[in-house]
N, C-alpha and C positions, 0 to 999 in steps of 0.2 A: 599111675599119677598121670593127671590131665593138666597139672600146673597152671590151670586157670583158660585153657584154652577153647575156644570156641571151634567144633568140628562140622564141617559140610557134611551134611548126608547124600547118599546118591538117589535121594526121591526130591520131589518139587510138588509143591500144592497146586490146587486148582488154579491158580492164578497162571501156575509155571514158575514160582518163584521157588529158589533152592529154600531146603529146610536145613535148620541147624540143629544141632544137639541140645541148646538152650532154649529151643521152641515149645511151647505146648502144643501138641498135635494130637488133632482126633483123626478116625478114618472111617470112612464110609464107602463100603466096597472098594474099588480101586481110586478113590479119592481122598486126598489129605486136606486137611486145612487147620489153620492154626484157630485156637479158642477164640480170641479176639475176632476174627474172620467170619463166626459161625451165621451171622445175618446175612454175610455177602453168599457165603456158601449156600444158604438157603434160594437165595435169590437166583444163583447161578442154577440150581435143580431146577427151580420153577420155568427158567428160562428153555432149559433143555427141553421140558416135557411140555412147552407150549402147544404143540403138534400131536396129536394123538397116534400118528404112525411112530414117533419117537419115542413112546412109552415102553414098550417090551425092549427094545435092545438098551435104552438106560436102565429099566430095572436089572435085566440079567448082568448089565456093568456093576451094578451094585451088590450083587449077590443074590439075587432073586432065584428060586427053584421052585419047579413045579412040587406040590405036597404030596401027590400019589402018583 
């Protein structure tokens, strides 16, 4: 029984903020984000991918794998 306590999780979101057990969290690869931050998360991904040479490592971080 948690007695209404909020617990800190051992992970942070893409902003580096601590995630809590009461947060509604989504995950894309190794990146976590709160549902309310979805638009900011997409902007973060766009920022990371602005340079073509960053695309491959970012996609690998997100879990991309060769199809064959």
